[in-house]
C-alpha angles and dihedrals in degrees: 000000000000126000127193131239107239107170133022116197129183127187107201090187117041115249092008125109119284142238124237117228138191094202137006141177123240129207129179091284095057133255104008108255096008108142092344089142130045135179104252131186127214093272092053099255120142125230111250140136095268141051114240136135090282102028140060122199112249108154088184090077088071089067090070131079128198134202138175113251109183107298093342134076115229122205124201136190114179105310096342122103132190138161120233105266094042109126088216094061089053091045091053093047091046092051094049095043095043097235138071109274135158136201101250136187119240114276132158094333112065118233091211122084122221100329142027096242137020123219133186132175128234091231090058094055092045090052090053094049094046098044101039103024092234127143095255097195113158091225087073088060093045089221122171099214134034114200123197101236135170103207125057115248091000084138091070087061088064096063109118092021134099121246129207111206110178103302094340125096118205135184111220104220113173148336116272114252112215139218142185091291092084088063096054124095104251146150093019097306128109112228098237110189130003108278102172098065097055090043087055094048098045111015106037084250091290129133131154125009140255122233136186127215118252099168119018122216138132122291127212133191108264093034112146122238121210131172135225 
């Protein structure tokens, strides 16, 4: 059975708002430019909505949005605009977060989590909205790819299988475990309804899946996805 690629989203700076794309190139790392930058403190922790070994909770990062402009990444907050590398951007972030931070390119520690690309199906989102009455907007999940599907959580059946999406081949590696970030207002969407609690109660806190790139190519909206 074939499914259709409905949305492509890239996050040039980790935890900031996304850009919507009609086509995008993939390489072995994932979507080219996705989460290539992150807000990093002096100890090497990345700004996020949670505290872990790699991350530090700084909800202020969700007030910013990033997009690719030619060979540069532009970051915006309200009417203000900066390009990554502008000291005034780092100064604004540092002031709002209360400690020195910089927008840094990926180095030894990867900015991505447990997979190169995140994928969710439309039927899964509709099921969550209908059953739990939450605003099941994919922006709350920060997924890269939205696939038009006809069965809730069918994407979890793809784990351990190879996927063909247009000219791209992917290996679906695992479900995506969720945290408090999905219940934070972000990326232009108000987090209507608590999504994490029912996910924990009924879905082991998982929604969407991670995939790694086996064969890079360019994706386009409307590409068909098949499994093998």
